[in-house]
PyMOL Python script that loads the backbone (N, CA, C, O; Angstrom):
from pymol import cmd

cmd.read_pdbstr("""\
ATOM      1  N   LEU A   1      27.208   4.607  10.117  1.00  0.00           N
ATOM      2  CA  LEU A   1      25.967   5.153  10.476  1.00  0.00           C
ATOM      3  C   LEU A   1      24.750   5.013   9.597  1.00  0.00           C
ATOM      4  O   LEU A   1      24.684   5.162   8.377  1.00  0.00           O
ATOM      5  N   LEU A   2      23.807   4.702  10.447  1.00  0.00           N
ATOM      6  CA  LEU A   2      22.491   4.601   9.714  1.00  0.00           C
ATOM      7  C   LEU A   2      21.531   5.512  10.240  1.00  0.00           C
ATOM      8  O   LEU A   2      21.468   5.819  11.430  1.00  0.00           O
ATOM      9  N   ILE A   3      20.696   5.990   9.234  1.00  0.00           N
ATOM     10  CA  ILE A   3      19.484   6.923   9.621  1.00  0.00           C
ATOM     11  C   ILE A   3      18.336   6.138   9.372  1.00  0.00           C
ATOM     12  O   ILE A   3      18.223   5.652   8.247  1.00  0.00           O
ATOM     13  N   LEU A   4      17.469   5.928  10.217  1.00  0.00           N
ATOM     14  CA  LEU A   4      16.095   5.214  10.039  1.00  0.00           C
ATOM     15  C   LEU A   4      15.113   5.896  10.462  1.00  0.00           C
ATOM     16  O   LEU A   4      15.236   6.600  11.464  1.00  0.00           O
ATOM     17  N   ASP A   5      13.883   5.804   9.727  1.00  0.00           N
ATOM     18  CA  ASP A   5      12.623   6.324  10.211  1.00  0.00           C
ATOM     19  C   ASP A   5      11.880   5.368  10.983  1.00  0.00           C
ATOM     20  O   ASP A   5      12.051   4.169  10.758  1.00  0.00           O
ATOM     21  N   TRP A   6      11.111   5.738  11.828  1.00  0.00           N
ATOM     22  CA  TRP A   6      10.427   4.854  12.633  1.00  0.00           C
ATOM     23  C   TRP A   6       9.680   3.838  11.967  1.00  0.00           C
ATOM     24  O   TRP A   6       9.741   2.631  12.197  1.00  0.00           O
ATOM     25  N   MET A   7       8.871   4.501  11.004  1.00  0.00           N
ATOM     26  CA  MET A   7       7.867   4.098  10.098  1.00  0.00           C
ATOM     27  C   MET A   7       8.571   3.580   8.809  1.00  0.00           C
ATOM     28  O   MET A   7       8.547   4.334   7.836  1.00  0.00           O
ATOM     29  N   LEU A   8       9.106   2.547   8.712  1.00  0.00           N
ATOM     30  CA  LEU A   8       9.597   1.972   7.518  1.00  0.00           C
ATOM     31  C   LEU A   8       8.509   1.055   6.883  1.00  0.00           C
ATOM     32  O   LEU A   8       7.571   0.616   7.547  1.00  0.00           O
ATOM     33  N   PRO A   9       8.683   0.798   5.593  1.00  0.00           N
ATOM     34  CA  PRO A   9       7.793  -0.303   4.939  1.00  0.00           C
ATOM     35  C   PRO A   9       8.060  -1.605   5.282  1.00  0.00           C
ATOM     36  O   PRO A   9       9.176  -2.001   4.943  1.00  0.00           O
ATOM     37  N   GLY A  10       7.324  -2.412   5.882  1.00  0.00           N
ATOM     38  CA  GLY A  10       7.468  -3.621   6.214  1.00  0.00           C
ATOM     39  C   GLY A  10       8.133  -4.220   7.528  1.00  0.00           C
ATOM     40  O   GLY A  10       8.068  -5.360   7.990  1.00  0.00           O
ATOM     41  N   ILE A  11       8.893  -2.917   8.049  1.00  0.00           N
ATOM     42  CA  ILE A  11       9.612  -3.267   9.424  1.00  0.00           C
ATOM     43  C   ILE A  11       9.724  -1.807  10.084  1.00  0.00           C
ATOM     44  O   ILE A  11      10.039  -0.809   9.436  1.00  0.00           O
ATOM     45  N   SER A  12       9.431  -1.810  11.429  1.00  0.00           N
ATOM     46  CA  SER A  12       9.818  -0.592  12.097  1.00  0.00           C
ATOM     47  C   SER A  12      11.167  -0.308  12.169  1.00  0.00           C
ATOM     48  O   SER A  12      11.988  -1.224  12.225  1.00  0.00           O
ATOM     49  N   GLY A  13      11.521   0.957  12.175  1.00  0.00           N
ATOM     50  CA  GLY A  13      12.899   1.411  12.498  1.00  0.00           C
ATOM     51  C   GLY A  13      13.338   0.784  13.856  1.00  0.00           C
ATOM     52  O   GLY A  13      14.478   0.369  14.066  1.00  0.00           O
ATOM     53  N   ILE A  14      12.381   0.759  14.697  1.00  0.00           N
ATOM     54  CA  ILE A  14      12.672   0.117  16.421  1.00  0.00           C
ATOM     55  C   ILE A  14      12.982  -1.192  15.993  1.00  0.00           C
ATOM     56  O   ILE A  14      14.112  -1.548  16.328  1.00  0.00           O
ATOM     57  N   GLU A  15      12.247  -2.112  15.280  1.00  0.00           N
ATOM     58  CA  GLU A  15      12.596  -3.483  15.137  1.00  0.00           C
ATOM     59  C   GLU A  15      13.847  -3.624  14.256  1.00  0.00           C
ATOM     60  O   GLU A  15      14.604  -4.533  14.595  1.00  0.00           O
ATOM     61  N   MET A  16      14.227  -2.847  13.122  1.00  0.00           N
ATOM     62  CA  MET A  16      15.381  -3.013  12.485  1.00  0.00           C
ATOM     63  C   MET A  16      16.516  -2.668  13.488  1.00  0.00           C
ATOM     64  O   MET A  16      17.555  -3.326  13.441  1.00  0.00           O
ATOM     65  N   THR A  17      16.358  -1.612  14.442  1.00  0.00           N
ATOM     66  CA  THR A  17      17.542  -1.408  15.230  1.00  0.00           C
ATOM     67  C   THR A  17      17.655  -2.687  16.183  1.00  0.00           C
ATOM     68  O   THR A  17      18.776  -3.138  16.418  1.00  0.00           O
ATOM     69  N   ARG A  18      16.703  -3.185  16.648  1.00  0.00           N
ATOM     70  CA  ARG A  18      16.851  -4.202  17.651  1.00  0.00           C
ATOM     71  C   ARG A  18      17.633  -5.411  16.847  1.00  0.00           C
ATOM     72  O   ARG A  18      18.515  -6.036  17.436  1.00  0.00           O
ATOM     73  N   ARG A  19      17.349  -5.664  15.733  1.00  0.00           N
ATOM     74  CA  ARG A  19      17.929  -6.670  15.054  1.00  0.00           C
ATOM     75  C   ARG A  19      19.489  -6.400  14.787  1.00  0.00           C
ATOM     76  O   ARG A  19      20.361  -7.231  15.041  1.00  0.00           O
ATOM     77  N   LEU A  20      19.709  -5.220  14.279  1.00  0.00           N
ATOM     78  CA  LEU A  20      21.189  -4.812  14.077  1.00  0.00           C
ATOM     79  C   LEU A  20      21.850  -4.694  15.295  1.00  0.00           C
ATOM     80  O   LEU A  20      23.056  -4.934  15.248  1.00  0.00           O
ATOM     81  N   LYS A  21      21.350  -4.369  16.440  1.00  0.00           N
ATOM     82  CA  LYS A  21      22.180  -4.372  17.618  1.00  0.00           C
ATOM     83  C   LYS A  21      22.400  -5.934  18.230  1.00  0.00           C
ATOM     84  O   LYS A  21      23.366  -6.172  18.955  1.00  0.00           O
ATOM     85  N   ARG A  22      21.572  -6.807  17.928  1.00  0.00           N
ATOM     86  CA  ARG A  22      21.805  -8.059  18.183  1.00  0.00           C
ATOM     87  C   ARG A  22      22.901  -8.779  17.298  1.00  0.00           C
ATOM     88  O   ARG A  22      23.442  -9.810  17.696  1.00  0.00           O
ATOM     89  N   ASP A  23      23.222  -8.167  16.020  1.00  0.00           N
ATOM     90  CA  ASP A  23      24.088  -8.859  15.101  1.00  0.00           C
ATOM     91  C   ASP A  23      25.450  -8.240  15.523  1.00  0.00           C
ATOM     92  O   ASP A  23      25.689  -7.033  15.558  1.00  0.00           O
ATOM     93  N   PRO A  24      26.348  -9.292  15.852  1.00  0.00           N
ATOM     94  CA  PRO A  24      27.862  -8.724  16.087  1.00  0.00           C
ATOM     95  C   PRO A  24      28.383  -7.975  14.944  1.00  0.00           C
ATOM     96  O   PRO A  24      29.242  -7.122  15.169  1.00  0.00           O
ATOM     97  N   ARG A  25      27.958  -8.188  13.684  1.00  0.00           N
ATOM     98  CA  ARG A  25      28.732  -7.421  12.661  1.00  0.00           C
ATOM     99  C   ARG A  25      28.244  -5.876  12.523  1.00  0.00           C
ATOM    100  O   ARG A  25      28.928  -5.062  11.902  1.00  0.00           O
ATOM    101  N   TYR A  26      26.998  -5.524  13.153  1.00  0.00           N
ATOM    102  CA  TYR A  26      26.547  -4.404  12.949  1.00  0.00           C
ATOM    103  C   TYR A  26      26.239  -3.705  14.312  1.00  0.00           C
ATOM    104  O   TYR A  26      25.830  -2.544  14.314  1.00  0.00           O
ATOM    105  N   ASN A  27      26.423  -4.373  15.428  1.00  0.00           N
ATOM    106  CA  ASN A  27      25.945  -3.597  16.749  1.00  0.00           C
ATOM    107  C   ASN A  27      26.679  -2.362  17.125  1.00  0.00           C
ATOM    108  O   ASN A  27      26.303  -1.613  18.026  1.00  0.00           O
ATOM    109  N   ALA A  28      27.780  -2.171  16.373  1.00  0.00           N
ATOM    110  CA  ALA A  28      28.586  -0.915  16.874  1.00  0.00           C
ATOM    111  C   ALA A  28      28.291   0.287  15.827  1.00  0.00           C
ATOM    112  O   ALA A  28      28.774   1.400  16.035  1.00  0.00           O
ATOM    113  N   VAL A  29      27.526   0.040  14.758  1.00  0.00           N
ATOM    114  CA  VAL A  29      27.100   0.908  13.925  1.00  0.00           C
ATOM    115  C   VAL A  29      26.208   1.986  14.740  1.00  0.00           C
ATOM    116  O   VAL A  29      25.272   1.614  15.448  1.00  0.00           O
ATOM    117  N   PRO A  30      26.555   3.314  14.596  1.00  0.00           N
ATOM    118  CA  PRO A  30      25.636   4.251  15.212  1.00  0.00           C
ATOM    119  C   PRO A  30      24.334   4.391  14.505  1.00  0.00           C
ATOM    120  O   PRO A  30      24.295   4.401  13.275  1.00  0.00           O
ATOM    121  N   ILE A  31      23.277   4.498  15.234  1.00  0.00           N
ATOM    122  CA  ILE A  31      21.764   4.704  14.527  1.00  0.00           C
ATOM    123  C   ILE A  31      21.224   5.885  14.867  1.00  0.00           C
ATOM    124  O   ILE A  31      21.161   6.170  16.063  1.00  0.00           O
ATOM    125  N   LEU A  32      20.768   6.729  13.942  1.00  0.00           N
ATOM    126  CA  LEU A  32      19.886   7.841  14.339  1.00  0.00           C
ATOM    127  C   LEU A  32      18.535   7.547  13.945  1.00  0.00           C
ATOM    128  O   LEU A  32      18.444   6.930  12.884  1.00  0.00           O
ATOM    129  N   LEU A  33      17.487   7.828  14.520  1.00  0.00           N
ATOM    130  CA  LEU A  33      16.179   7.413  14.451  1.00  0.00           C
ATOM    131  C   LEU A  33      15.406   8.762  14.002  1.00  0.00           C
ATOM    132  O   LEU A  33      15.417   9.690  14.811  1.00  0.00           O
ATOM    133  N   LEU A  34      14.779   8.926  12.849  1.00  0.00           N
ATOM    134  CA  LEU A  34      13.941  10.046  12.733  1.00  0.00           C
ATOM    135  C   LEU A  34      12.506   9.684  12.689  1.00  0.00           C
ATOM    136  O   LEU A  34      12.111   8.741  12.004  1.00  0.00           O
ATOM    137  N   THR A  35      11.694  10.445  13.435  1.00  0.00           N
ATOM    138  CA  THR A  35      10.459  10.090  13.461  1.00  0.00           C
ATOM    139  C   THR A  35       9.563  11.384  13.823  1.00  0.00           C
ATOM    140  O   THR A  35      10.021  12.443  14.251  1.00  0.00           O
ATOM    141  N   ALA A  36       8.182  11.103  13.569  1.00  0.00           N
ATOM    142  CA  ALA A  36       7.248  12.256  14.006  1.00  0.00           C
ATOM    143  C   ALA A  36       6.640  11.810  15.525  1.00  0.00           C
ATOM    144  O   ALA A  36       5.711  12.445  16.023  1.00  0.00           O
ATOM    145  N   LYS A  37       7.174  10.815  16.111  1.00  0.00           N
ATOM    146  CA  LYS A  37       6.560  10.446  17.335  1.00  0.00           C
ATOM    147  C   LYS A  37       7.492  11.149  18.475  1.00  0.00           C
ATOM    148  O   LYS A  37       8.667  10.845  18.679  1.00  0.00           O
ATOM    149  N   ALA A  38       6.899  11.948  19.040  1.00  0.00           N
ATOM    150  CA  ALA A  38       7.557  12.908  19.991  1.00  0.00           C
ATOM    151  C   ALA A  38       7.209  12.693  21.387  1.00  0.00           C
ATOM    152  O   ALA A  38       7.562  13.525  22.224  1.00  0.00           O
ATOM    153  N   GLU A  39       6.551  11.660  21.719  1.00  0.00           N
ATOM    154  CA  GLU A  39       6.161  11.215  23.362  1.00  0.00           C
ATOM    155  C   GLU A  39       7.488  10.818  23.893  1.00  0.00           C
ATOM    156  O   GLU A  39       8.511  10.518  23.277  1.00  0.00           O
ATOM    157  N   LYS A  40       7.237  10.885  25.267  1.00  0.00           N
ATOM    158  CA  LYS A  40       8.423  10.642  26.061  1.00  0.00           C
ATOM    159  C   LYS A  40       8.549   9.172  25.908  1.00  0.00           C
ATOM    160  O   LYS A  40       9.684   8.763  25.663  1.00  0.00           O
ATOM    161  N   ASN A  41       7.643   8.347  26.004  1.00  0.00           N
ATOM    162  CA  ASN A  41       7.579   6.893  25.823  1.00  0.00           C
ATOM    163  C   ASN A  41       8.140   6.529  24.617  1.00  0.00           C
ATOM    164  O   ASN A  41       8.776   5.475  24.611  1.00  0.00           O
ATOM    165  N   ASP A  42       8.043   7.193  23.543  1.00  0.00           N
ATOM    166  CA  ASP A  42       8.427   6.700  22.251  1.00  0.00           C
ATOM    167  C   ASP A  42      10.004   6.815  22.302  1.00  0.00           C
ATOM    168  O   ASP A  42      10.701   5.914  21.835  1.00  0.00           O
ATOM    169  N   ARG A  43      10.581   8.017  22.918  1.00  0.00           N
ATOM    170  CA  ARG A  43      11.895   8.240  22.868  1.00  0.00           C
ATOM    171  C   ARG A  43      12.430   7.060  23.925  1.00  0.00           C
ATOM    172  O   ARG A  43      13.495   6.497  23.673  1.00  0.00           O
ATOM    173  N   ILE A  44      11.830   6.781  24.852  1.00  0.00           N
ATOM    174  CA  ILE A  44      12.486   5.836  25.872  1.00  0.00           C
ATOM    175  C   ILE A  44      12.497   4.331  25.114  1.00  0.00           C
ATOM    176  O   ILE A  44      13.420   3.529  25.257  1.00  0.00           O
ATOM    177  N   CYS A  45      11.376   4.107  24.334  1.00  0.00           N
ATOM    178  CA  CYS A  45      11.214   2.761  23.533  1.00  0.00           C
ATOM    179  C   CYS A  45      12.512   2.718  22.629  1.00  0.00           C
ATOM    180  O   CYS A  45      13.157   1.677  22.503  1.00  0.00           O
ATOM    181  N   ALA A  46      12.836   3.812  22.055  1.00  0.00           N
ATOM    182  CA  ALA A  46      13.763   4.043  20.893  1.00  0.00           C
ATOM    183  C   ALA A  46      15.141   3.771  21.536  1.00  0.00           C
ATOM    184  O   ALA A  46      15.965   3.087  20.928  1.00  0.00           O
ATOM    185  N   PHE A  47      15.397   4.265  22.694  1.00  0.00           N
ATOM    186  CA  PHE A  47      16.911   4.125  23.299  1.00  0.00           C
ATOM    187  C   PHE A  47      17.003   2.896  23.861  1.00  0.00           C
ATOM    188  O   PHE A  47      18.111   2.362  23.923  1.00  0.00           O
ATOM    189  N   GLU A  48      15.881   2.262  24.352  1.00  0.00           N
ATOM    190  CA  GLU A  48      15.935   0.864  24.865  1.00  0.00           C
ATOM    191  C   GLU A  48      16.115  -0.176  23.723  1.00  0.00           C
ATOM    192  O   GLU A  48      16.516  -1.310  23.983  1.00  0.00           O
ATOM    193  N   ALA A  49      15.819   0.215  22.465  1.00  0.00           N
ATOM    194  CA  ALA A  49      16.003  -0.559  21.384  1.00  0.00           C
ATOM    195  C   ALA A  49      17.533  -0.468  21.062  1.00  0.00           C
ATOM    196  O   ALA A  49      18.093  -1.443  20.561  1.00  0.00           O
ATOM    197  N   GLY A  50      18.125   0.524  21.302  1.00  0.00           N
ATOM    198  CA  GLY A  50      19.565   0.905  20.910  1.00  0.00           C
ATOM    199  C   GLY A  50      20.052   1.843  20.101  1.00  0.00           C
ATOM    200  O   GLY A  50      21.239   1.905  19.780  1.00  0.00           O
ATOM    201  N   VAL A  51      18.968   2.801  19.642  1.00  0.00           N
ATOM    202  CA  VAL A  51      19.484   3.926  18.958  1.00  0.00           C
ATOM    203  C   VAL A  51      20.294   4.779  19.620  1.00  0.00           C
ATOM    204  O   VAL A  51      20.235   4.903  20.843  1.00  0.00           O
ATOM    205  N   ASN A  52      21.246   5.539  18.752  1.00  0.00           N
ATOM    206  CA  ASN A  52      22.362   6.332  19.417  1.00  0.00           C
ATOM    207  C   ASN A  52      21.720   7.843  19.556  1.00  0.00           C
ATOM    208  O   ASN A  52      22.159   8.695  20.328  1.00  0.00           O
ATOM    209  N   ASP A  53      20.623   8.016  18.684  1.00  0.00           N
ATOM    210  CA  ASP A  53      20.273   9.536  18.746  1.00  0.00           C
ATOM    211  C   ASP A  53      18.743   9.538  18.168  1.00  0.00           C
ATOM    212  O   ASP A  53      18.388   8.634  17.412  1.00  0.00           O
ATOM    213  N   TYR A  54      17.903  10.526  18.527  1.00  0.00           N
ATOM    214  CA  TYR A  54      16.436  10.480  18.172  1.00  0.00           C
ATOM    215  C   TYR A  54      16.222  11.751  17.947  1.00  0.00           C
ATOM    216  O   TYR A  54      16.372  12.632  18.794  1.00  0.00           O
ATOM    217  N   ILE A  55      15.831  11.933  16.705  1.00  0.00           N
ATOM    218  CA  ILE A  55      15.337  13.179  15.981  1.00  0.00           C
ATOM    219  C   ILE A  55      13.807  13.499  15.692  1.00  0.00           C
ATOM    220  O   ILE A  55      13.303  12.774  14.834  1.00  0.00           O
ATOM    221  N   THR A  56      13.096  14.331  16.184  1.00  0.00           N
ATOM    222  CA  THR A  56      11.668  14.302  15.840  1.00  0.00           C
ATOM    223  C   THR A  56      11.661  15.289  14.432  1.00  0.00           C
ATOM    224  O   THR A  56      12.501  16.127  14.105  1.00  0.00           O
ATOM    225  N   LYS A  57      10.569  14.934  13.815  1.00  0.00           N
ATOM    226  CA  LYS A  57      10.235  15.781  12.627  1.00  0.00           C
ATOM    227  C   LYS A  57       9.235  16.925  13.070  1.00  0.00           C
ATOM    228  O   LYS A  57       8.427  16.705  13.972  1.00  0.00           O
ATOM    229  N   PRO A  58       9.294  18.106  12.450  1.00  0.00           N
ATOM    230  CA  PRO A  58      10.407  18.464  11.567  1.00  0.00           C
ATOM    231  C   PRO A  58      11.509  18.680  12.272  1.00  0.00           C
ATOM    232  O   PRO A  58      11.489  18.906  13.482  1.00  0.00           O
ATOM    233  N   PHE A  59      12.644  18.622  11.508  1.00  0.00           N
ATOM    234  CA  PHE A  59      14.080  19.008  11.967  1.00  0.00           C
ATOM    235  C   PHE A  59      14.730  19.840  10.999  1.00  0.00           C
ATOM    236  O   PHE A  59      14.421  19.766   9.809  1.00  0.00           O
ATOM    237  N   SER A  60      15.668  20.680  11.450  1.00  0.00           N
ATOM    238  CA  SER A  60      16.463  21.320  10.582  1.00  0.00           C
ATOM    239  C   SER A  60      17.667  20.648   9.909  1.00  0.00           C
ATOM    240  O   SER A  60      18.483  20.037  10.599  1.00  0.00           O
ATOM    241  N   PRO A  61      17.788  20.741   8.668  1.00  0.00           N
ATOM    242  CA  PRO A  61      19.090  20.097   8.046  1.00  0.00           C
ATOM    243  C   PRO A  61      20.448  20.358   8.746  1.00  0.00           C
ATOM    244  O   PRO A  61      21.408  19.589   8.721  1.00  0.00           O
ATOM    245  N   ARG A  62      20.388  21.526   9.357  1.00  0.00           N
ATOM    246  CA  ARG A  62      21.681  21.634  10.176  1.00  0.00           C
ATOM    247  C   ARG A  62      21.737  20.776  11.192  1.00  0.00           C
ATOM    248  O   ARG A  62      22.712  20.045  11.363  1.00  0.00           O
ATOM    249  N   ASP A  63      20.535  20.782  12.085  1.00  0.00           N
ATOM    250  CA  ASP A  63      20.508  19.839  13.279  1.00  0.00           C
ATOM    251  C   ASP A  63      20.843  18.465  13.015  1.00  0.00           C
ATOM    252  O   ASP A  63      21.516  17.851  13.843  1.00  0.00           O
ATOM    253  N   LEU A  64      20.387  17.823  11.783  1.00  0.00           N
ATOM    254  CA  LEU A  64      20.716  16.620  11.440  1.00  0.00           C
ATOM    255  C   LEU A  64      22.304  16.430  11.155  1.00  0.00           C
ATOM    256  O   LEU A  64      22.950  15.446  11.514  1.00  0.00           O
ATOM    257  N   ILE A  65      22.764  17.433  10.517  1.00  0.00           N
ATOM    258  CA  ILE A  65      24.183  17.438  10.042  1.00  0.00           C
ATOM    259  C   ILE A  65      25.090  17.391  11.514  1.00  0.00           C
ATOM    260  O   ILE A  65      26.044  16.622  11.622  1.00  0.00           O
ATOM    261  N   ILE A  66      24.757  18.119  12.397  1.00  0.00           N
ATOM    262  CA  ILE A  66      25.419  18.225  13.709  1.00  0.00           C
ATOM    263  C   ILE A  66      25.462  16.924  14.317  1.00  0.00           C
ATOM    264  O   ILE A  66      26.526  16.405  14.657  1.00  0.00           O
ATOM    265  N   ARG A  67      24.138  16.283  14.491  1.00  0.00           N
ATOM    266  CA  ARG A  67      24.095  15.056  15.094  1.00  0.00           C
ATOM    267  C   ARG A  67      24.968  13.795  14.354  1.00  0.00           C
ATOM    268  O   ARG A  67      25.623  12.926  14.930  1.00  0.00           O
ATOM    269  N   ILE A  68      24.783  13.960  13.009  1.00  0.00           N
ATOM    270  CA  ILE A  68      25.493  13.124  12.135  1.00  0.00           C
ATOM    271  C   ILE A  68      26.916  13.070  12.671  1.00  0.00           C
ATOM    272  O   ILE A  68      27.466  12.060  13.110  1.00  0.00           O
ATOM    273  N   ASN A  69      27.441  14.290  12.578  1.00  0.00           N
ATOM    274  CA  ASN A  69      28.921  14.290  13.025  1.00  0.00           C
ATOM    275  C   ASN A  69      29.232  14.114  14.425  1.00  0.00           C
ATOM    276  O   ASN A  69      30.362  13.728  14.722  1.00  0.00           O
ATOM    277  N   SER A  70      28.397  14.341  15.301  1.00  0.00           N
ATOM    278  CA  SER A  70      28.647  13.859  16.650  1.00  0.00           C
ATOM    279  C   SER A  70      28.637  12.437  16.719  1.00  0.00           C
ATOM    280  O   SER A  70      29.485  11.891  17.425  1.00  0.00           O
ATOM    281  N   ALA A  71      27.736  11.699  16.041  1.00  0.00           N
ATOM    282  CA  ALA A  71      27.834  10.203  16.166  1.00  0.00           C
ATOM    283  C   ALA A  71      28.963   9.631  15.445  1.00  0.00           C
ATOM    284  O   ALA A  71      29.459   8.601  15.900  1.00  0.00           O
ATOM    285  N   LEU A  72      29.421  10.132  14.426  1.00  0.00           N
ATOM    286  CA  LEU A  72      30.548   9.686  13.802  1.00  0.00           C
ATOM    287  C   LEU A  72      31.906   9.908  14.648  1.00  0.00           C
ATOM    288  O   LEU A  72      32.806   9.072  14.722  1.00  0.00           O
ATOM    289  N   ASN A  73      31.906  11.156  15.263  1.00  0.00           N
ATOM    290  CA  ASN A  73      33.042  11.413  16.108  1.00  0.00           C
ATOM    291  C   ASN A  73      33.054  10.458  17.290  1.00  0.00           C
ATOM    292  O   ASN A  73      34.129  10.017  17.698  1.00  0.00           O
ATOM    293  N   ILE A  74      31.949  10.136  17.833  1.00  0.00           N
ATOM    294  CA  ILE A  74      31.864   9.303  19.065  1.00  0.00           C
ATOM    295  C   ILE A  74      32.331   7.923  18.771  1.00  0.00           C
ATOM    296  O   ILE A  74      33.142   7.312  19.467  1.00  0.00           O
ATOM    297  N   SER A  75      31.725   7.446  17.620  1.00  0.00           N
ATOM    298  CA  SER A  75      32.007   6.156  17.132  1.00  0.00           C
ATOM    299  C   SER A  75      33.605   6.025  16.836  1.00  0.00           C
ATOM    300  O   SER A  75      34.297   5.078  17.208  1.00  0.00           O
ATOM    301  N   LYS A  76      34.083   7.219  16.055  1.00  0.00           N
ATOM    302  CA  LYS A  76      35.612   7.084  15.913  1.00  0.00           C
ATOM    303  C   LYS A  76      36.363   6.941  16.952  1.00  0.00           C
ATOM    304  O   LYS A  76      37.323   6.169  16.955  1.00  0.00           O
ATOM    305  N   ASN A  77      36.032   7.638  17.924  1.00  0.00           N
ATOM    306  CA  ASN A  77      36.773   7.665  19.341  1.00  0.00           C
ATOM    307  C   ASN A  77      36.611   6.525  19.995  1.00  0.00           C
ATOM    308  O   ASN A  77      37.494   6.260  20.811  1.00  0.00           O
ATOM    309  N   LEU A  78      35.583   5.641  19.853  1.00  0.00           N
ATOM    310  CA  LEU A  78      35.434   4.320  20.399  1.00  0.00           C
ATOM    311  C   LEU A  78      36.415   3.182  19.718  1.00  0.00           C
ATOM    312  O   LEU A  78      36.705   2.125  20.279  1.00  0.00           O
ATOM    313  N   ASN A  79      36.864   3.571  18.441  1.00  0.00           N
ATOM    314  CA  ASN A  79      37.508   2.598  17.791  1.00  0.00           C
ATOM    315  C   ASN A  79      38.884   2.795  17.899  1.00  0.00           C
ATOM    316  O   ASN A  79      39.664   2.004  17.367  1.00  0.00           O
TER     317      ASN A  79
END
""", "prot")
cmd.dss("prot")
cmd.show_as("cartoon", "prot")
cmd.util.cbc("prot")
cmd.orient("prot")
């Protein structure tokens, strides 16, 4: 599981997601994207890039933990 922010230094979380999803070694790794970007088009862009979940800031720690557990359970069931 990777948790990325949209606005990383040097590369966006979206571009990092695209690169990871193209790489056979990492394309099955679930990616949660954290961001302050809450527009519908931003969400669409993120899911088209390959993120598995999208969490807007501010978020509660409990929400993040639930989404992490969900992503890990889905990933475990696929393997």
